[in-house]
C-alpha positions in Angstrom: -1.3 -10.4 13.5 1.7 -12.5 12.6 3.9 -11.3 10.0 6.1 -13.5 7.5 8.9 -11.9 5.5 6.9 -12.6 2.3 3.9 -10.9 3.5 5.9 -7.9 4.6 7.5 -7.7 1.1 4.2 -8.1 -0.5 2.7 -5.1 1.6 5.8 -2.9 0.6 5.1 -3.9 -3.0 1.1 -3.0 -2.6 2.2 0.5 -1.2 4.4 1.2 -4.1 2.1 -0.1 -6.5 -0.7 2.2 -4.9 1.7 5.3 -4.8 2.3 4.7 -8.6 -1.2 4.4 -9.5 -1.7 7.6 -7.8 0.7 9.2 -9.4 0.2 8.0 -13.0 -0.9 10.3 -15.6 -4.3 11.2 -16.6 -5.5 9.5 -19.7 -4.8 6.0 -18.6 -8.2 5.2 -17.3 -10.4 6.1 -14.2 -8.0 6.8 -11.2 -10.0 4.8 -9.0 -10.1 1.8 -11.5 -6.1 2.3 -11.7 -5.9 2.1 -7.7 -8.1 -1.1 -7.6 -6.4 -2.8 -10.6 -3.0 -2.4 -9.2 -4.0 -3.8 -5.9 -5.9 -6.7 -7.5 -2.9 -7.5 -9.7 -0.5 -7.3 -6.4 -3.0 -9.7 -4.7 -3.5 -11.9 -7.7 0.5 -12.3 -8.3 1.0 -13.3 -4.6 0.3 -17.1 -4.4 -2.6 -16.5 -6.6 -4.8 -14.6 -4.1 -8.3 -13.6 -4.6 -8.7 -9.7 -3.9 -11.8 -7.8 -2.5 -12.2 -4.1 -2.4 -15.0 -4.5 0.7 -16.6 -1.2 0.3 -13.1 0.7 0.0 -14.5 3.5 -2.3 -16.7 6.1 -1.4 -18.2 9.0 -3.1 -17.6 12.4 -0.6 -17.4 16.0 -1.5 -13.9 16.8 -1.3 -13.7 20.0 -3.0 -15.9 22.9 -3.5 -17.8 22.0 -6.6 -20.9 19.8 -7.1 -19.0 17.0 -8.9 -18.7 13.8 -6.8 -15.2 12.9 -5.8 -14.1 9.8 -4.1 -12.2 8.3 -1.3 -10.2 4.6 -1.6 -9.4 3.5 1.6 -6.9 0.4 1.2 -7.7 -0.5 4.9 -10.9 -2.2 3.5 -8.9 -4.2 0.6 -8.3 -7.9 1.3 -6.1 -10.4 -0.5 -6.7 -14.1 0.7 -3.0 -15.1 0.4 -1.6 -12.3 2.4 -3.3 -10.9 5.5 -0.9 -7.9 5.6 -0.9 -6.9 1.7 -2.2 -3.4 1.9 -1.1 -2.1 5.3 1.7 -1.8 7.5 2.6 -0.4 11.3 2.4 3.1 9.8 -1.5 2.4 8.3 -2.6 2.0 5.1 -2.8 4.2 2.1 -5.6 6.6 1.4 -6.5 8.2 -1.8 -8.4 11.2 -2.2 -9.3 11.4 -5.8 -10.7 14.7 -7.7 -11.5 14.1 -11.3 -8.3 12.5 -12.6 -6.0 13.7 -9.7 -4.8 11.7 -6.8 -3.5 12.8 -3.5 -2.1 9.7 -1.5 -1.5 9.5 2.2 -0.2 6.9 4.6 -3.1 6.7 7.3 -4.1 5.2 10.4 -8.0 6.3 9.8 -9.5 9.3 8.5 -13.0 11.3 8.7 -14.4 14.2 6.9 -15.3 17.0 9.1 -16.6 20.7 8.0 -15.5 24.4 9.1 -18.7 26.3 7.9 -19.5 25.0 4.7 -15.6 23.8 3.6 -15.0 20.0 3.5 -11.9 19.1 5.5 -10.3 15.6 5.3 -8.7 14.7 8.4 -6.0 12.0 8.3 -4.7 10.3 11.2 -1.1 9.9 11.0 1.6 7.9 12.6 3.3 10.0 15.1 6.5 10.3 13.0 4.9 12.5 10.2 4.5 14.9 12.7 7.9 14.8 14.9 6.6 12.3 17.4 7.1 8.5 17.8 5.6 5.8 15.7 3.1 4.9 18.3 1.7 8.2 18.8 -1.0 9.4 16.5 -1.3 13.0 15.1 -3.8 14.6 12.6 -3.2 16.2 9.3 -6.0 18.6 8.0 -6.3 18.7 4.3 -8.4 21.2 2.5 -8.7 22.0 -1.2 -8.7 25.4 -2.9 -8.6 26.5 -6.3 -7.7 22.8 -7.6 -5.1 22.1 -5.0 -4.4 20.0 -1.9 -3.6 22.4 0.8 -2.1 21.3 4.2 0.5 22.7 6.7 2.4 19.2 6.1 5.6 19.8 4.0 5.4 18.3 0.5 7.1 14.9 0.0 10.9 15.3 -0.9 11.0 18.7 1.1 
């Protein structure tokens, strides 16, 4: 996959926009719509690209209530004017949406597993997240308990 300076800059901008969309305050519309709209705007703003979500949004049970939760997997996004708009060498943004709250991860892949009846989001991470090299792969397990995301990974900024 050939990268140009412009596509690398665009990819960085798309990741920043996705993080901002995920951290946007509640009440600004549906969280999934915000993520999709930011990705669409980034694509359309880069040489008038055409955006496609390509099935990036999946309903899934992330917490222990009966309400549907959603995953937005930016690895499924496409932009006609920038092949690397949404993913970089460390992976793509993955957003777990529960109600109006969003948790975002830089991911190389993901899978839902269960431990008994508890759903667990397993996120494949660039090895640098786990003390290794970027070319290595490690996994972060995430569970929801009493309205919070829990994992053994340190919180951002700590």
